[in-house]
C-alpha positions, 0 to 999 in steps of 0.5 A: 500500500502506498498510503501511510495509514498509521501516520495519516491517522496519527496526524489526523488525530493531532489536528482534529481531522475526521476525514481526508478527501483527496482530489489531485491525481497524486493524492488519489493515487496515494490514497487508493493505489490506483493510477488514473487516466481520465483524471489527468487527460481531462484536467479541468472537467473530470474529478476523482475523490478518495475518502479516508475516515479517521475512525477505523470502523468507517470504510474508505471510498472512492468517487469516480467518473464513468470513464474511470471504472475500467482502470479502477477495476483493473487495478484492484484498489484496497478501497472497495466502496465506489461511487460514480457520477455521470449518465446511466451506463449504456452497457447491456447485461443479458439476463443470467450473465454474471461476472467471471472475475474480480475485475468484471465484478468491480466494473459492474458494481460501479457502472450498474449501481444506480443507488451510488450514482449521481449526476455530478462529482459534488453530489456523489462526494456528498452522498459518500460522506453522508452515508458514512455519517460525516456530513457534519465532520471536520473535513480536510479537503485537498482542494488544489485540483478543485475549481471554484464552481465545484468547490461551491457545490461541495460546500452547498451539499455539505452545509454543516461540515467544517471543510478546511484546505487539506493539501498540506496535510497530505504533503505532511503524511506523504513526507515519510514513504512506505515500503511499497512507495519505495519499491515504486520509486526504485523502479522509476529511478532504475528506468531513469538511470538506464535511459539517462545512461543510454543517452549519455552513451550517445553523446559524441562530437558531431551528434546533435543535442536533440539526437541525444535527447531522442535516445532518452525519450525512446528508452523511457517509453520502452520501459513504460514510463513518461518523460517529463523533462530532459534538459540538455546543453552543450558548450556554452549552453551547458551553463544552465538547463536549456532545452536540447536543440539541433546544435552539434556537439563539438570537441572541447564542449562541456555537456550536462543534462537533468532528466525526469520521468514518471512510472506508475505516477511516481517521479524520478530525477537524475543528472550528470555531465562531462566533456568531449575530449580532454577537459580544460582547467576551468572545466575541471574546476567546475566539476571538482567544485560541484562534486565536492559540494555534492559529497559534502551535502551527502555527508550530513544527511540523516534523520533529523538534519535540516534542509538548510544544514545540507545546503550550507555544507554543500555551499561551503565545500563548493565555494572553497574550490569555486570562488564566486559561486553563490548557489541557492539550493542543493536538491529537493524532496521527491515522490508522487510530485517532483518537489515534495515537502520540505521542497528544496534543500536550501535556506528557510523559506516562509510557509503559511499553513495550519498543518506545517511549521512556519518555514521550509526548514523541516527536519528530515524524517527516516523514510523521506526521499530526496534528490541531492544535486549541486549545479555549478556554472560559469558563463562562457565555460559551461556547467557541471552537475550530478544528481541522485535520489536517496532515502533518509535513514536513521544514521545516514541514507541509502541510494534508491538505485546504484549509479556512479556519478563521474565526470564523463570524458568522451574521446573526441 
C-alpha cells in the first residue's frame, strides 16, 4: 500500500481531522493505489475523490467518473466502496450473465449501481460522506485540483461540515514513504538511470543535442514510463538547463543534462555531465567544485538534519574550490510530485499553513526521499552537475538505485 495509514491517522488525530478527501491525481493515487487516466487527460472537467475516515470502523471510498471504472477495476484498489457520477451506463447485461472475475465484478458494481450514482462529482462526494455519517465532520479537503464552481457545490451539499484546505496535510503524511512507495520509486529511478545512461552513451562530437535527447525519450517509453523533462546543453549552453536543440556537439564542449520521468505516477530525477575530449582547467574546476559540494551535502544527511544544514555544507565545500559561486539550493524532496515537502534543500523559506511549521526548514524524517544535486556554472565555460535520489535513514541514507556519478570524458 502506498498510503501511510498509521501516520495519516496519527496526524489526523493531532489536528482534529475526521476525514481526508483527496482530489489531485497524486493524492488519489496515494490514497487508493490506483493510477488514473481520465483524471489527468481531462484536467479541468473530470474529478476523482478518495475518502479516508479517521475512525477505523468507517470504510474508505472512492468517487469516480464513468470513464474511470475500467482502470479502477483493473487495478484492484484496497478501497472497495465506489461511487460514480455521470449518465446511466449504456452497457447491456443479458439476463443470467454474471461476472467471471474480480475485475468484471468491480466494473459492474460501479457502472450498474444506480443507488451510488449521481449526476455530478459534488453530489456523489456528498452522498459518500453522508452515508458514512460525516456530513457534519471536520473535513480536510485537498482542494488544489478543485475549481471554484465545484468547490461551491461541495460546500452547498455539505452545509454543516467544517471543510478546511487539506493539501498540506497530505504533503505532511506523504513526507515519510512506505515500503511499497519505495519499491515504486526504485523502479522509476532504475528506468531513469538506464535511459539517462543510454543517452549519455550517445553523446559524441558531431551528434546533435536533440539526437541525444531522442535516445532518452525512446528508452523511457520502452520501459513504460513518461518523460517529463530532459534538459540538455552543450558548450556554452551547458551553463544552465536549456532545452536540447539541433546544435552539434563539438570537441572541447562541456555537456550536462537533468532528466525526469514518471512510472506508475511516481517521479524520478537524475543528472550528470562531462566533456568531449580532454577537459580544460576551468572545466575541471567546475566539476571538482560541484562534486565536492555534492559529497559534502551527502555527508550530513540523516534523520533529523535540516534542509538548510545540507545546503550550507554543500555551499561551503563548493565555494572553497569555486570562488564566486553563490548557489541557492542543493536538491529537493521527491515522490508522487517532483518537489515534495520540505521542497528544496536550501535556506528557510516562509510557509503559511495550519498543518506545517512556519518555514521550509523541516527536519528530515527516516523514510523521506530526496534528490541531492549541486549545479555549478560559469558563463562562457559551461556547467557541471550530478544528481541522485536517496532515502533518509536513521544514521545516514541509502541510494534508491546504484549509479556512479563521474565526470564523463568522451574521446573526441
